[in-house]
N, C-alpha and C positions, 0 to 999 in steps of 0.2 A: 326714801321712796324713790321708784324710780323717776328719771330725770326724762323730760321728754326735747327731741331735737328736731329741728323743721330744717328741709333742705330744700333751698327752691333755684332747683335746674333742670336740664333738658334731658331729656331721654338716652339712654344706651341698650337699644334690645341685645346685644352680646354679654351684657350686665357686668361690665368691668369699668365703667366711668359713668359720669354724670349720676344723676338721681338713685340708680342703682348701685354704684360704689357708696355716694353719701349711704345710703340705710343701711349697707351690710356693714361700716364703719360704726355709723351709731349703735346697732344692736350688737355685734363684737364687743363692745365698749358698755354694754349691759344698758343702754338707753333705750327709748321707746322712739322709733323710727316714725316721723310725718315725712312727707312731701307733697313740694306743690311744681309743677310742670310748665317752665317756661318754652319749653322748643322742644317739638317731635323729632327726635334726630335718627335717620338712616345711617349705621354705623354700625361696625364690628373691628376684630382685631387687626385687620388690615387698612381702615382708614373710614373717612367720614365721605358717605355718598351723596345725600342729601338731608336738607331738613325744611321745617316749616315753624316759623314763630306762632305762640300760642297768642290769639288775642290780648290786648292789656286787658280788656275788661274783664277775659276768664280767669287771667293770673290773679287779678285783684278779687275776684269771688273765691277762686280757691284758699287765698291770703285767709278773707272773712271765715271762713268755713273752718280752720283750722283754728285761728284765735278765737272765734264767738262760742268754741265748745272744748277746746282743752287750753289749761297751761302750756307756754312756749317757754324752756329754759335757756335755748340757744336757738341761734339760727345761721346756719350756711349757705352762701351763695354762691353760687357757679357763674357759668357763662352765661351773660345778659346781651343779647346782640344787638339790640335798635335800642334807639332813645325812648321810644314809648315804653318800651318793657322796663329800661330802669326808672322812669316817671313813676311808672305803676307801683312797682316795690318802695320806693322812696315814700310816695304816699303812704303804703301800709305801716312802714318803718314809723314815721312822723305819729301815725293816730295809735299803734300799739307797743311802739317802743319796747323791741324785746331788750331781757340784759344782757346778751351776748351776741354781738355779730363778726362772724368768721367770713371774710371775702375771698376768696381765689378768683382772681382777674384773670379769667382765662382771653390773653387778648391777642398772644402770638402762636401760631401751630409750630407744629416740630419741624416744617421745612423753611421757615421762618415768614411765613406769610402773614400780613395781619390780617386778623378775625372780624375786629371792628371796624367800622368807618370813621375817621376823624370826629365827625361830628358827635358816634356817639362815645369816642373816647374822650372826648371834652363833659360830654353831660355825665359820665362814668364821674370824672374825677371830683368835676365841681357838687354834683348830687350825692353819688352813693359813696364815694371814700368817706367823706366825715361819720358815716356811720358806721365805719368798720373798729370794732373792740381790736383786730389785728388783722392783717392784708396779709396775703400767704404769695406775691408773685414770684414767677423763676425769674433769673436774668434777664434773656429777651423780653419780659414785661417790667420788670427793672427798670431797664433800659427807655423803653418806652416812656412808662411813668416820671422818670427821673428828667428826661431830654438829656444823655449822654451814655458815653459807652462805657463798659464796667470789663476790665483786665484782671484786676485785683481783688483782694481780699479791702484792701484800702478803698477801692473803687464801689465795693458792694456797703462798705461804712457809710460813702458820700450820698449814695444811692437813696440809702435805707432815710439817711437825716433828711433829704431833698422830698423823698414820699411822705413822710411825718407831717413835712409843714404844709401838705395837700389836705390833712384833718384827720387823717384814723391818728388811734389811742399807739399803737404799733404797727411794727411791719417785721415780717419774716423774708426776707430776700435769699431766696432757694438755691443752693452752690449745687445742683444737680448735673448742669451743664458744664462745670470746671473739667479741666483735665487733670488736673494735679490733686483732686478728693473730693469731697461731697459735701465741704462744710457750710452749714446755713449761718447768716447772721440775722439775729434778733433786737430790733432796736426797738426801745418801750418810751423813746423821746426823751430820755435821761441817760441811759447807759447801752452798750451793747454786751451782748452776750452769744458768745461762738459754740454753734452747737456743731461739734467737729461729727465727719463721717467718710465712709469709705464706698468707694464703687463695687458694685458687685455686678459680673458677668451675668446676665440673664436677658431673653427675649420677653422676661412677664412685668414688661413696665406699663401697660394699659390703665390708666386711671391712677397714676400713681398720685398725681397734685390732687386730685381732688378726694381720695383716701387720707392724705397728709392731711388738708384743711377741715376734713369733718372728724378726724381722731381730735384734731385742735379742740374744736369745736363742743365733742362729745365730754373731753375732757376739763374742759372748762365749765361745762353745765354741772359737772361731777365734784367741781370744787377744788380744783387744782389749779395753782397760782401760772401765768402765764408762760414762766420759764421752763415749769415742771412737764406743763401738759404738750409745748412744742418738741422738749425732751422726748417723752413718754409716745408721741404720735411719730417722731423722725423716726425711733426702733419699732412701734408697728408697723410701718411702711418696708422698714428694712426686713423684716424678720417675713413678711408677709410677699417680699419678693425670695428670698432665698427657698422659702417652703414651697411657692407656687407650683400646680400640678399646670403641664402643658396645654393649654385650652386654645383652640382655634391655629389658622396656619399664617400668623403673625403676631404682633405683640401682643399676647396674652394677659388676663389679669393678675394682680397679685391674691396671694390666698388669704382672705379678710376674715378666718374666722380659723388659723394656725392654729391661736393659744388656746382656744376652745376645743378644736379638735386633740390637740398632745393631752390637754388635761383628761380626754374622755376615753384617751388609749389607743386614738385610731391614728 
């Protein structure tokens, strides 16, 4: 039976990130895609122009509309920019208790600027992170969560331990910001799993974090172990970058349906 996976995220009218990337990824993994919008974002391959948060009551209503009608096998949560949004989502997680929750903590922009106010960061740590089956921060986000600098693989391990202590069952510290390689470290509270990778020269990297966490959610919904889900998701994103079509004037999206196109002879 097809699994149902819910994205709780903001929009992207250029189709490469946010709810658009999430839903494409779910479908590419054979899942039925559901989505709840937390913010309407004006962005494209060149950057974010503006955004407007959806009122918390409407976010809660959207979540109710999904769960009261359709069984949900996994939830992926993306950027949540204000405390009120976090509280609304946490209230519904407490109510419906989905079996899998993957959280991509979008906290630090590529420029290095913080995307969450300190108050929102504190509430994210206190209320939302304990719901995570797995949390997927990149290195700048892991530095914020662990309150330490990360310069090495050993630092990534230490940060992962500190983040799991905040409540998530597991954490995947993504190594895409490393200059040596793109090794990720998965920590499940007991052992470390090294997910080795390599950098690929490409401008088609828009929405890679969204796509990776969504692939993990879909794979978990489909019954994979966490370690296998992370390994498969990492390969999925790598292939999507490697075979991306040039779209837009900036950093374009990955090819979410490369494998399906390949099988179809396209």
